[in-house]
C-alpha positions, 0 to 999 in steps of 0.5 A: 334336262332339255337344252334351250334350243329344244324349248319353244319360245314362250313355253312357260311350263316347259321352261319352268320344268327344265330349269327348276323355276328359272325364267318363265319365258324364252326369247331369241335375240332377234325377237327381243330386239323387235319386241323389246317394249313387250318383254320389258312389260313382262319383266315389270309385271314380275316375269323372268325372260331368258335370252337365247342366242344360237341355242344357248341362254346368254342372259336373263331379264328379271325384275330387280331384287331388293336393294343391296345394302343395310336392311331396314331394321326400324321398329324391329325391337318395338315392344321388346325393350323395357326401361324402368321408371326414372331411367332418364334421371342421372344421380348427382353423385354419378354426375360429380364423378363424370365431371371429376368432382368425386372420388 
């Protein structure tokens, strides 16, 4: 596998092949400083960029992933739960038991 120094900056195919689908571009730190807005636009468009310093990848810029936290599960069970007719009606004898009037 080639190291970062052997892959020219901006070589999509070589970088992808070298790292198995990792960043699609490489940029030296100095070039990143000079063209930061350009590289941020690439990242916003979905590309990943490896930042190289002295022949070593030192950072990766990539689009944000899904927020960490509880996944959205609303509607996940829609159509899978069935309630019998009259489920909302509580029988009087059960109400009496719950209120302490029953046996």
